C-alpha positions in Angstrom: 72.6 -55.6 178.3 70.5 -57.4 180.9 66.9 -56.8 182.1 65.2 -57.6 185.4 61.5 -57.9 184.8 59.6 -57.2 188.1 56.1 -58.6 187.9 53.4 -57.7 190.5 50.8 -60.4 190.7 47.8 -61.4 192.9 45.7 -63.8 190.7 45.6 -66.1 187.6 48.8 -68.1 187.8 48.2 -69.5 184.3 48.1 -66.0 182.9 51.3 -65.1 184.7 52.9 -68.2 183.4 51.9 -67.2 179.9 53.4 -63.7 180.4 56.7 -65.2 181.7 56.9 -67.5 178.6 56.6 -64.6 176.2 59.3 -62.6 178.1 61.9 -65.4 178.0 65.3 -64.2 176.8 68.8 -65.3 177.7 69.6 -61.7 178.9 66.5 -61.3 181.2 65.4 -62.6 184.6 61.9 -62.5 186.0 61.2 -61.5 189.7 57.7 -62.1 190.9 56.1 -60.3 193.9 52.9 -62.1 195.0 50.6 -59.8 197.1 50.7 -61.0 200.7 46.9 -60.9 200.8 46.8 -64.1 198.8 48.5 -67.5 199.1 51.7 -67.9 197.1 51.1 -71.7 196.9 49.3 -71.7 193.5 52.2 -69.8 192.0 55.1 -71.7 193.4 55.4 -74.0 190.4 56.6 -71.1 188.3 59.9 -71.0 190.3 60.8 -74.3 188.5 61.4 -72.3 185.3 64.9 -71.0 184.6 65.6 -67.3 185.3 62.4 -67.0 187.5 62.6 -66.0 191.1 60.1 -64.9 193.8 60.6 -61.7 195.9 61.0 -63.0 199.4 59.8 -60.1 201.4 56.1 -60.0 200.4 53.9 -57.0 201.3 50.2 -56.5 201.6 49.3 -54.5 198.5 46.3 -52.1 198.9 44.9 -50.5 195.8 45.7 -46.8 196.1 47.9 -47.3 199.2 51.6 -46.3 199.7 52.1 -50.1 200.2 52.4 -50.4 196.4 55.4 -48.0 196.4 56.8 -50.0 199.4 56.4 -53.2 197.4 58.3 -51.7 194.4 61.2 -50.4 196.6 61.5 -53.6 198.5 61.6 -55.6 195.3 64.2 -53.3 193.8 66.3 -53.8 196.8 66.1 -57.6 196.5 67.0 -57.4 192.8 70.0 -55.3 193.5 71.0 -57.5 196.4 71.0 -60.5 194.0 74.5 -59.3 192.8 73.5 -59.6 189.1 74.3 -56.5 187.1 71.1 -55.3 185.4 70.9 -52.4 183.0 67.1 -52.0 183.4 64.4 -52.9 185.9 61.1 -53.2 184.1 57.9 -53.1 186.2 54.9 -55.0 184.9 51.7 -56.3 186.3 50.6 -59.9 185.7 47.9 -58.5 183.4 50.4 -56.9 181.0 51.6 -58.5 177.8 54.4 -57.7 175.3 53.1 -56.5 171.9 56.6 -56.5 170.2 58.9 -59.5 169.8 61.1 -59.9 172.9 64.2 -59.5 170.7 62.9 -56.2 169.4 62.3 -55.0 173.0 65.8 -55.9 174.1 67.3 -54.2 171.0 65.2 -51.1 171.7 66.6 -50.8 175.2 70.1 -51.8 174.2 70.2 -48.7 172.0 69.0 -46.5 175.0 71.3 -47.6 177.8 71.2 -45.2 180.8 67.7 -43.9 180.1 64.5 -44.4 182.0 61.0 -44.6 180.6 58.0 -43.4 182.6 54.9 -41.4 181.5 53.7 -38.3 183.4 51.9 -35.0 183.1 54.3 -32.1 183.6 51.9 -29.4 184.7 49.5 -29.2 187.6 47.1 -27.5 185.2 46.2 -30.7 183.4 42.8 -32.4 184.0 44.5 -35.3 185.9 46.3 -33.0 188.3 43.2 -30.8 188.9 41.6 -33.9 190.4 44.7 -35.5 191.8 45.6 -32.7 194.3 43.6 -34.3 197.1 45.8 -37.4 196.8 48.3 -35.6 199.0 46.5 -32.6 200.3 44.1 -34.8 202.3 44.7 -37.6 204.8 44.2 -41.1 203.5 44.1 -44.2 205.7 44.2 -46.7 202.9 46.9 -48.9 204.3 45.6 -48.8 207.8 43.5 -51.7 209.2 40.9 -50.7 211.9 37.2 -50.4 212.0 35.7 -47.1 211.0 38.9 -45.8 209.4 37.2 -44.0 206.6 34.7 -42.3 209.0 37.6 -41.0 211.1 39.4 -40.1 207.8 36.5 -37.9 206.8 36.4 -36.2 210.2 40.1 -35.5 210.2 40.0 -34.0 206.7 37.0 -31.8 207.7 38.9 -30.4 210.7 42.5 -30.2 209.7 44.0 -27.9 207.1 45.3 -29.2 203.8 48.6 -31.1 203.9 51.7 -29.6 202.3 54.3 -31.7 200.6 57.7 -31.8 202.3 60.4 -29.7 200.6 62.3 -32.8 199.4 60.4 -32.3 196.1 60.1 -28.9 194.4 57.7 -30.0 191.6 55.3 -32.9 191.1 55.0 -35.0 188.0 52.4 -37.8 187.5 49.5 -39.3 185.7 47.4 -42.4 185.3 50.1 -44.1 183.2 52.9 -43.3 185.6 52.9 -46.5 187.8 54.3 -48.8 185.2 57.8 -48.1 183.8 61.2 -49.2 182.8 64.0 -47.7 184.8 67.8 -47.7 184.4 69.5 -49.5 187.2 71.0 -46.1 188.3 67.5 -44.6 188.5 66.1 -47.6 190.4 68.9 -47.4 192.9 68.5 -43.6 193.3 64.7 -44.1 193.8 65.2 -46.6 196.6 68.0 -44.5 198.3 66.0 -41.3 198.0 62.9 -42.7 199.8 65.1 -44.3 202.5 67.1 -41.1 203.2 64.1 -38.8 203.1 62.1 -40.2 206.1 59.9 -37.1 206.4 58.7 -37.5 202.8 58.2 -41.2 203.3 56.1 -40.7 206.4 54.1 -38.0 204.5 53.4 -40.4 201.6 52.1 -43.1 203.8 49.0 -41.0 204.2 48.5 -40.2 200.5 46.4 -42.0 198.0 47.7 -43.4 194.7 51.3 -42.3 195.4 52.5 -44.8 192.8 51.0 -42.5 190.1 53.2 -39.5 191.0 56.1 -40.2 193.3 58.4 -42.2 190.9 58.4 -39.5 188.1 58.5 -36.7 190.7 61.7 -38.1 192.3 63.4 -38.7 189.0 62.4 -35.3 187.5 63.7 -33.5 190.5 67.0 -35.2 190.3 70.3 -35.2 188.3 68.6 -38.0 186.2 66.0 -35.6 184.8 67.6 -35.5 181.3 67.8 -39.3 181.2 64.1 -39.7 182.0 61.9 -40.1 178.9 58.3 -39.1 179.2 56.9 -42.3 177.7 56.5 -45.7 179.3 55.8 -47.5 176.1 52.6 -49.2 177.5 49.4 -49.2 175.4 46.4 -48.5 177.6 42.9 -47.4 177.0 41.6 -44.9 179.6 38.1 -43.5 179.8 37.8 -40.2 181.6 36.4 -40.7 185.1 37.3 -44.4 185.3 39.7 -45.6 188.0 41.1 -48.5 185.9 42.1 -48.8 182.2 39.8 -50.8 180.0 40.2 -54.6 179.8 41.5 -55.2 176.3 39.6 -57.5 174.0 39.8 -58.9 170.5 38.2 -55.7 169.1 41.2 -53.8 170.3 43.7 -55.9 168.4 44.3 -53.5 165.4 44.9 -50.5 167.7 47.3 -52.5 169.8 49.6 -53.8 167.1 49.5 -50.4 165.2 50.7 -48.6 168.3 54.4 -47.8 168.9 54.3 -49.3 172.3 56.3 -52.3 173.6 53.6 -53.7 176.0 49.9 -53.4 176.5 47.6 -53.6 179.6 45.4 -54.9 180.8 44.3 -58.4 179.8 42.3 -61.1 181.6 42.2 -64.6 180.3 38.9 -65.2 182.0 37.3 -62.3 180.2 38.8 -62.5 176.7 41.5 -65.0 175.9 41.1 -64.6 172.2 43.1 -61.3 172.1 46.1 -63.0 173.8 45.9 -65.9 171.4 45.9 -63.5 168.4 48.8 -61.5 169.9 50.8 -64.8 170.3 50.2 -65.6 166.6 51.2 -62.1 165.6 54.4 -62.2 167.7 55.4 -65.6 166.4 55.0 -64.5 162.8 57.0 -61.4 163.5 
C-alpha cells in the first residue's frame, strides 16, 4: 500500500519541512504545490529530501476561488502521470499535522483499501447549506483580475436571476470540513476525469465561491463510488459558527487533539504557537 501526500503551501518553509519529516515513511511520497502568487525559491531546498517532489504546473490560488479545485486536479494529474501506483492521494495544507504515529496512519488506510474519506453535510437543510446556497446561485468573480470586479459582480447579481447548477450533479454534498480529504486512487482519477469531461459544469464552477467545500464530495456521492465514500475526513478542526477559518490550534487544545479519533489536525502556525507542535512531537515519539 502506497500513499501520495499532496501538500498545498504558500508560506513558512520551516513548518512545511517539519510536516514532511513527521510524514516520512518508506511507502509514501510527498508532492508539494506552492501557490504561484509566491516565490518557490525559499522552498526549493525541500526537494533535496528523498521522496519529495514539487508539482511543476503551479497555479495562482485565490481563497474561495475555483482555482483551488484546479490546483488539486492539476496536482492529481501530475501524481498519476508519475507512473507510481498509489492506493491513496492524501490532501493536506502546510498547516496540518499528524496526530497519530505515521505507522498507525498507514495501517489504518491499509485496512481500508478502496475507500475514500471526506466530510460533508448530506442535506441542504443544514445550517451550513442554508448559508452556502449563494456560493453557486450567485456570480462570483474571485479568480478574475480587473479593477472594480466586485462592484460589477454586485450589479450582475442584482440584475440577473439565480444561477442553476448543471444537470451533471443531481444532489449536492458539502461542508466546511470538505476541502481536506484522503481519496482512493480510483476516486482521484474519477474526480479528475469527471471535471474534464463535463465542461459545462467546470465553466459553471469557475463563477462560484468556495467550490472546494462542495464539489469533491458531490462528484463522488453522485457516482458509482458512493458506497466507498466515507463521511469522515479524520481531520481534527475547531470551527466557531460564523467564522471563515478554523481556529489556530494552541497548547491549550492539546488534550482535545490527542483524545480525538482523528489522524491529522489543522491548523497550526509556528509563528503563533510552536509549543503545541513540540508537545505533539513528544507525544508521537513516545507512542
